[in-house]
C-alpha positions as CSV (number, residue, x, y, z in Angstrom):
1,M,111.4,147.5,97.2
2,S,113.2,148.2,93.8
3,T,115.5,145.6,92.5
4,E,117.0,147.7,89.7
5,P,120.3,148.2,91.4
6,P,120.9,144.6,91.5
7,K,120.2,143.6,88.1
8,K,122.8,146.6,87.0
9,K,125.3,145.4,89.2
10,Q,124.9,141.7,87.8
11,G,124.8,143.1,84.5
12,F,128.1,144.6,84.8
13,F,129.8,141.6,86.1
14,K,128.3,139.5,83.5
15,R,129.4,141.9,80.8
16,Y,133.0,141.9,82.2
17,A,133.4,138.4,82.4
18,N,132.1,137.9,79.0
19,R,134.8,140.4,77.9
20,I,137.3,138.4,79.6
21,R,136.0,135.4,78.1
22,T,136.4,137.1,74.4
23,Y,139.9,138.5,75.1
24,A,140.8,135.1,76.3
25,E,139.8,133.6,73.3
26,I,141.4,135.8,71.0
27,T,144.6,135.6,72.2
28,E,144.2,131.9,73.4
29,V,146.0,133.0,76.7
30,G,144.7,130.3,78.5
31,E,147.0,127.9,77.4
32,I,150.1,130.2,77.8
33,A,149.1,130.7,81.6
34,R,148.8,127.2,82.2
35,R,152.3,126.8,81.1
36,Y,153.5,129.7,83.2
37,F,151.6,128.4,86.3
38,I,152.6,124.8,86.5
39,M,156.6,125.8,85.2
40,N,156.6,128.6,87.9
41,A,154.9,126.7,90.6
42,F,157.2,123.9,89.9
43,D,160.0,126.3,90.5
44,G,158.7,127.8,93.5
45,A,158.0,124.3,95.1
46,L,161.4,123.0,94.2
47,T,163.5,126.1,95.3
48,T,161.4,126.0,98.7
49,L,162.1,122.3,99.1
50,G,165.9,123.2,98.7
51,F,165.8,126.1,100.8
52,I,164.0,123.9,103.8
53,I,166.6,120.9,103.4
54,G,169.6,123.3,103.3
55,F,168.5,124.9,106.6
56,F,168.1,121.8,108.3
57,I,171.5,120.6,107.1
58,A,173.1,123.9,108.5
59,G,171.3,123.3,111.9
60,V,169.1,126.1,111.7
61,T,166.3,125.6,114.3
62,D,164.9,129.1,114.3
63,P,161.5,128.8,112.0
64,S,161.5,132.7,111.4
65,I,164.8,132.4,109.7
66,V,163.4,129.8,107.2
67,I,160.1,132.2,106.9
68,V,162.3,135.4,106.1
69,A,164.6,133.6,104.0
70,V,161.9,131.8,101.7
71,L,159.6,134.7,101.3
72,A,162.6,136.8,100.2
73,G,163.3,134.3,97.7
74,A,159.6,133.9,97.0
75,L,159.4,137.6,96.6
76,A,162.4,137.8,94.3
77,M,160.9,134.8,92.0
78,G,157.6,136.7,91.7
79,I,159.1,139.9,90.7
80,S,161.6,138.2,88.3
81,G,158.5,136.3,86.9
82,L,156.3,139.3,86.8
83,W,158.8,141.4,85.0
84,G,160.2,139.0,82.6
85,A,156.7,137.7,81.6
86,Y,155.6,141.1,81.1
87,L,158.3,142.0,78.7
88,A,158.3,138.9,76.9
89,E,154.6,138.6,76.5
90,S,154.5,142.7,75.5
91,A,157.3,142.2,72.9
92,E,155.9,139.0,71.5
93,R,152.0,140.5,71.6
94,K,153.3,143.7,69.9
95,R,154.6,141.8,67.0
96,E,151.9,139.7,66.6
97,L,149.6,143.0,66.3
98,K,152.0,145.1,64.0
99,Q,152.1,142.0,61.4
100,L,148.2,141.9,61.7
101,E,148.2,145.6,61.0
102,R,150.4,144.8,58.2
103,S,148.3,142.2,56.7
104,M,145.1,144.1,57.1
105,M,146.7,147.5,56.2
106,T,144.9,149.3,58.9
107,D,145.5,150.7,62.5
108,L,144.4,148.5,65.2
109,S,145.6,150.2,68.1
110,H,142.0,150.5,69.4
111,S,140.8,147.7,68.1
112,I,139.3,144.5,70.2
113,Q,142.8,142.6,69.3
114,A,144.8,145.5,70.7
115,R,142.7,145.2,73.9
116,A,142.8,141.6,74.2
117,S,146.6,141.7,73.5
118,R,147.1,144.1,76.4
119,F,144.7,141.6,78.8
120,A,146.9,138.7,77.4
121,I,150.4,140.6,78.6
122,I,148.8,141.6,82.1
123,F,146.9,138.3,82.8
124,S,150.4,136.1,82.0
125,A,152.7,138.3,83.9
126,L,150.5,138.1,87.1
127,I,150.1,134.2,86.5
128,D,154.1,134.0,86.0
129,G,154.9,136.2,89.1
130,L,152.5,134.9,91.4
131,S,152.6,131.1,90.9
132,P,156.1,130.6,92.4
133,A,155.3,133.0,95.3
134,L,152.3,131.3,96.1
135,A,153.9,127.6,95.8
136,S,156.7,129.0,98.3
137,I,154.4,130.4,100.9
138,I,152.3,127.2,100.9
139,G,155.3,125.2,101.1
140,I,156.4,127.1,104.2
141,L,153.1,127.1,106.0
142,P,154.1,124.7,109.0
143,F,156.8,127.1,109.8
144,F,154.4,129.9,110.9
145,F,153.0,127.9,113.6
146,G,156.4,127.3,115.2
147,V,157.2,130.8,115.3
148,G,157.7,131.4,119.4
149,G,158.5,128.0,120.0
150,G,155.1,126.7,119.3
151,A,156.3,123.2,117.8
152,Q,159.6,121.3,117.6
153,F,161.4,122.3,114.4
154,N,162.0,118.7,113.2
155,I,158.4,118.2,113.1
156,L,158.0,121.3,111.0
157,F,160.8,120.5,108.9
158,Y,159.2,117.1,107.7
159,I,155.6,118.2,107.4
160,S,156.8,121.0,105.2
161,I,158.8,118.7,102.9
162,S,155.7,116.3,102.9
163,I,153.4,119.4,101.6
164,N,156.4,120.5,99.1
165,L,156.7,116.9,97.6
166,T,152.9,116.6,97.4
167,M,152.5,119.9,95.7
168,L,154.9,118.6,93.0
169,F,153.1,115.4,92.8
170,F,149.7,117.3,92.0
171,L,151.4,119.7,89.8
172,G,152.4,116.8,87.9
173,M,149.0,115.2,87.9
174,F,147.6,118.6,86.5
175,L,150.1,118.4,83.7
176,G,149.2,114.9,83.0
177,R,145.5,115.8,82.7
178,I,146.3,118.7,80.4
179,S,148.4,116.6,78.0
180,K,146.0,113.7,78.4
181,E,148.5,111.3,79.8
182,N,148.5,109.1,82.8
183,V,148.0,111.3,85.5
184,V,149.3,109.5,88.1
185,W,152.7,108.7,86.2
186,M,153.0,112.3,85.6
187,G,152.5,113.1,89.2
188,V,155.1,110.7,89.9
189,K,157.7,112.1,87.2
190,V,157.4,115.7,88.4
191,L,157.8,114.2,92.3
192,L,161.1,112.6,91.2
193,A,162.7,116.0,90.8
194,G,161.9,116.9,94.6
195,V,162.8,113.4,95.7
196,L,166.3,114.0,93.6
197,I,167.1,117.0,95.2
198,T,166.2,115.6,98.7
199,L,168.8,112.7,98.1
200,I,171.5,115.0,96.4
201,L,171.2,117.2,99.7
202,W,171.3,114.6,101.9
203,L,174.5,112.7,100.3
204,V,176.3,116.2,100.2
205,N,175.4,116.3,104.1
206,L,176.8,112.8,104.7
207,G,179.7,113.6,102.8
208,H,181.0,116.3,105.3
């Protein structure tokens, strides 16, 4: 049996991966994407935590309300992040390309630098848009099991808070690994943001 089609397929994916790697090296988009990912996943997890605690304080006991509200917020954050990052990165990359064209006194619109720049714009926008939405969806996963009365709301609430706080801790550890600092300490520092918003909302609740 001929093995020619599989070889061609493997060759295509290998060439595509090499091309992406080259674009990433030219634009140094990996560092920017990591920054976008951590920053926006942090926003997603912290916002979801605030939503959940707010619903609990308000006496909401229907998991579907939590799911719909958080997903709507996640969609808004995702579109906002994607749109904002696309516009910001597009403006910045075009400016850099024009500066390079002036210094080289040549048109680079069809060059590898231009293709790499377009890749960096799209990649950064996707990371910026998807990371908060993904964090929000992970943060409310327990509530999907409570739709239709499958579980007590209080239990789902505590599990969901634990998941969001855990996410914050691991995001901090990831940040510590990138900065080559103490990963546990960085995890604790990011986690403190979640603990702080939890305490503030509980104090607000006690004040009423």
